C-alpha positions, 0 to 999 in steps of 0.5 A, a space after each residue: 741266052 745269058 740266063 740259059 748259060 747261067 742255068 747250064 753252069 748251075 747244072 754243071 755245078 750241081 752235078 759237081 756237087 753231087 759227085 763231090 757228095 758221092 765221093 764224100 759218102 764213099 770215103 765216109 762209109 768205107 765203100 770199096 772204091 778206094 783206088 782214088 784218094 778219098 776227100 777230106 773235110 775242109 781244113 782236115 789233113 788229106 787222107 794218104 793214098 798209100 803206095 804199091 807195096 812192092 815199091 814201098 818196100 823195095 821188092 823186085 821180081 817177087 811174084 804175086 801169090 794168093 792169100 790163104 783163105 782160112 786160119 793157119 799157123 806156119 809150120 815149124 820147118 818154116 819158122 825164121 827171123 827178121 831183123 831191124 835196128 832200134 836206135 834206142 838200143 844204144 842207150 840200154 846201159 845209160 845211167 842216172 845218179 843212184 841218189 834221189 836228190 842228185 838224180 833230180 838235180 841232174 834231170 832239172 839241169 837237163 830240162 823237160 824239152 827233148 827237142 832241145 837236143 839232137 838225135 843221138 844225144 843222150 841228153 835227149 833220153 834224159 829229157 824224155 824221162 824228165 818229162 815223164 817224171 819231174 813234178 809228177 808224183 804219181 808217175 808210174 816210172 818215178 822211181 824206176 829209171 832202169 824200168 822206164 829205159 828198158 821197158 818203155 823208152 827202148 821198146 817204144 823206139 823200136 816199135 815202128 822199125 820193127 813193124 816196118 821190117 815185119 811188114 816188108 817180110 810179110 809182103 815178100 813172103 805172102 807175095 802182096 805185090 803187083 799193082 793191086 796191092 797198096 800199102 799204108 792207104 788211109 780210109 775213113 769209116 763211120 761206125 753205125 753203132 756209135 756214129 763215130 767217124 774213124 781214120 784208119 791206115 791199112 797195112 795192105 789192101 787189094 781192091 781187086 780180090 777185096 782183101 785187107 791185110 793187117 800185119 802185127 809183129 807181136 802176138 795180139 791186135 793193137 788196142 788203139 785200132 780195135 774200135 776202128 776195125 770193129 767200125 769197119 766190120 759193122 758198116 753195112 757197105 763193107 759187109 755187102 762189098 764182100 771184103 775180107 780181113 786177114 790178121 798176120 802175127 809174127 808170134 804165137 797168139 795164144 788167146 790174145 784178142 779172142 773176144 775182139 775176133 769173135 765180134 769181128 767175125 760175127 759182124 763181117 760174116 762168112 763168104 758164099 763158101 761158108 768161110 770166115 771173112 776174118 782170118 788169123 794167120 800166125 807167120 811165126 818169125 822171131 824179131 832180131 833187135 840190133 843196136 845201131 852199128 855206131 853204138 857198138 862201142 858206146 859207153 852207154 851200152 849195157 854189158 852183162 857179166 854172164 859167161 864173160 872170161 875177161 871183164 877188164 876188156 870193157 865188153 860183156 854179154 849181149 843178146 836175146 837173153 840179156 834183153 829179157 833178163 835185165 828187165 826181170 825183177 827179183 820177185 813176183 810182186 815187183 815183176 807184176 807191177 813192172 809188167 803193168 807199167 810196161 803194158 800201159 806204156 805200150 798200149 798193147 803194141 810191144 811184143 811178148 816181153 820177159 813176163 812170158 818167161 819162167 826164169 825159175 826153169 832157166 838152164 844152160 843148153 848150148 855153148 859154142 866152140 870158144 875162139 880166142 878173142 871172139 867170145 862164147 855163143 851160149 843159149 839157155 832154155 826156159 819154160 813159158 810162163 802163162 800169159 805175161 805173169 812170170 819173168 821174175 828172178 832172171 838176173 839171179 838164175 842167170 848169174 847163178 848159171 854163169 858163176 857155176 860155169 866159172 866155178 866148175 872151170 876154176 876149181 879142179 874137179 876133185 873139189 866138187 862134192 859135199 857131204 852131210 854125215 855126223 861122223 865126219 864133220 871135217 868132210 862137209 865140203 872143200 873150203 873154196 867150193 863153200 865160198 861159191 853159190 855152186 857149192 852152197 846149192 849142192 850142200 843145200 840139195 843134200 839137206 833137202 834130200 834128207 827131208 824128201 827121203 823122209 816124205 817118200 817113206 811116209 807109210 801113209 803114201 803108196 810108195 812108203 807103204 810098199 817100202 815098209 811092207 817089203 822090209 825084213 822083219 825083226 820081232 814082227 816089226 819092219 827093220 831098215 838097215 843103216 845106209 847112205 844115199 847120195 846124188 851123182 850124175 847119170 850120163 848126160 845126153 849131148 851132141 857136139 856139132 855146129 861149132 859147139 855142144 848141145 846139152 839135150 839132157 843132164 839127169 841126176 841119179 840117187 844112189 843108196 847102199 848099206 853103211 854103218 854110222 856110229 853117231 847115236 840118234 834119238 830113241 831108246 836102245 840099239 837100232 834093230 839093224 844089229 839083228 839083220 843078216 847080210 841077206 836081209 840087208 841085201 833084201 832091204 836094199 832091193 826094196 828101197 831101190 824099187 820103191 823109195 829111191 826111184 820116187 825121190 830120184 824123180 823129184 830130184 830131176 823134176 821138182 822145183 826144190 832141186 831146180 838150182 841143183 839141175 841148173 848148176 849141173 848143166 853148167 858143169 856139163 858145159 864147162 867140161 866141154 870148154 875144158 876139152 876145147 882149151 886142152 886142144 888150143 888156147 881159149 879165153 878161159 885158159 887162165 881160169 881153168 884149174 886156177 882154184 881162184 874163185 874170188 870173181 864168183 863169190 856167194 851172192 846176195 842174199 846168201 853172202 853170209 852163208 856158211 857150210 857149218 850152219 847147214 851141218 849144225 842144222 842137220 846134226 841137230 835133226 840127226 841127234 834129236 829127231 825131227 821126222 817120225 812115223 806111227 807104224 802102229 798104235 803106240 809105236 813111233 819110228 824116227 827116220 833120219 837120212 844123211 848123204 852127199 852130192 858128188 859131181 866130181 865126175 861128168 859122164 856123157 853119152 853121145 847122141 848120133 847125128 841121125 838121132 839128133 836130127 830125128 829128135 831135135 830137127 829144129 834145135 840148131 836153127 833155134 839156137 842160131 836165133 836164140 843167141 840174138 833173141 828169145 825165141 820159141 823152141 820148135 822141138 819142145 812145146 812150151 819151151 823157149 831158147 834165149 842166149 847171147 855172146 859173152 863178148 857182145 858179138 851178137 848185137 852188132 847193128 846188122 853187120 855179120 859176125 865174122 867166123 873167127 880164124 882158128 887159133 894155131 895149136 901148140 904153145 900155151 898149154 894149160 898148166 893145172 894148179 894141181 893134177 885134177 886126176 889125183 887127190 891133193 895129199 894135203 887134204 886127205 878128207 876129199 872124197 872125189 877125183 878129177 875126170 880121167 876119161 878119154 878126152 879125144 873127140 869121137 868120130 861123126 861129131 860126137 863128144 868124147 866120153 868123159 868120166 867113168 861109169 863106176 859109181 862116184 864115191 865107190 872108188 876104193 882109193 878115195 872111198 874112206 871119207 865117203 864110207 860113212 856118208 849118207 845113212 838112213 837110220 831107224 830107231 824105235 821108241 816104244 810107247 805103251 798105249 795110255 788106254 
């Protein structure tokens, strides 16, 4: 009897052992019986059973939906945002001593044990850096504290909260709710190819519909998870069970992970309807990173100088642009090294960073309505850099835009011109304008214009040949009259709405006309133009305007050598809007406008020693001795020397109607709202981004909405210009410009008042004397007899 009892117990134990073995097999091979907690090996940490997704993320009354069965990309009209708080961002301005010896002494005093310090203590951050770099001569971040802080520590601190925030959004948007959807469930998988057993936490799984959802807040699969996912796809039990794997990304994926996804699909195969069991979904949504609310006024926060009217208040710009710009390095080499270190630190987990932004194309495209004490919302546009290969030069370009914006506000518009002409050395440019980078950019663009006009007239090119063939002939040779060429604005396309102005397009125009120049150039004898009749000169003007002028004008508006000119001009458009707003009610910019004080916005390195006379002397040397020449025929050489100017004293605008704006830029207002807080794709312009901020740091407030400022009452504090911008300064007779004199009253239906005249700038009779000789294209012939 006792024997039978013992046998029964042994049988029961055997059955239990068999059951345990089956359970272990299920957990090890990844079979779909996942409702129960998988067993762990003795001494091994138990596998997490997960939790209902709606319970985990606190979602109530969200209906369950069916997942898309094929790859898809979220349509532009549905793009949106999600926010999260990154505790590390409260230290984005935390500093270390600049001196290497002092820095090391300080860090050794802190020590290499972060756990000695509580969360919220900046010494904890220093300790992490000390642990990373002290006594490690080969540390990637050894001599780059700011790079480590902004490119490693802060993004790493935000990884988990960003991921959780996007997971919650996906659960809600895709309806991964109800008892069948479990989040954060852990499984064990054996890879039949390598024999290795992996533990894998699944973002979401539904054992009823047999779907696994992997949610990524960036644009690529995580490097550390690829082997685990491939193990699942190769495992025969998962293949036979019919499970599908859905990858959901917050950002445009591009080609990231193509090789990985190809192998996943080859391994897992297709369903019985011929659909891929591995699908990819771009749920386009911009992550808004916020600092903790307690850190808003922390001395360890970074305050950028851009667009800030009053830096004495210890506030500065914050927002999506600043987060990217402060990681930008000054040149491609330094940027590539930084991106490599950043990628190594992230393990592929960080979202797209500054490397994806082409800062060489950065321009100001939106400014909000300035409210006193509330800062100014603004947004830049920039092209996307291929992959993560760009991102350099951001600080320089952003500083240039901001400085130009304030230059256009501080100086009266009659100063906004430059002129290279050997006959008038006293009219190169205004001295105060010459002390700014905006002025430097205009004069250097003027010199560039001379070179490019030459290039376009090269008879070996199609355009140049057409020009020379079409010119009037003297003694059988084409003869070009002397003339002047100058750059001025075309009417900018703008839209005023949403409490600000959108700069849709700000094109520049090349003007060209006949003018006489007395300074002799290279060559022998008198210019052939002395023999041209008035009708022949007018004919030549028409030839140039149909051949060379359009070609060079296209370069001015598109080519990289004029990018800085376009950059400072869009800032001019924005500044003119601020001038108009301040004329209606006082803003933070009132003390700056027309003050003619530009000491805050000087020439920046590496151009701090730049002088206008250096450019002028370089030009005169070319003019007198010749630099460019063509051989039109055997034994004949012709020099072409061009002179001219750039005149931004006017800033005409063309108002876009609401209907046209909605048709052409339906998503731009939404993009702008996001861009103030984070860099984001421009849904209206393929290959473009928008990124911005608020000049007083109001866009980074730890989740507390920025209140709409109360309008400042009108009346009182009217602006008092230093000089009337509409009249030339009689003490400076050489100035060839004048201020804006157009109607500044807002147009109905949200249009911006048309400012400036359509009369060509530089042809105004009252101030044309100094420009009469500005810009000449002169031809001298020098005959050389053939030597054979």
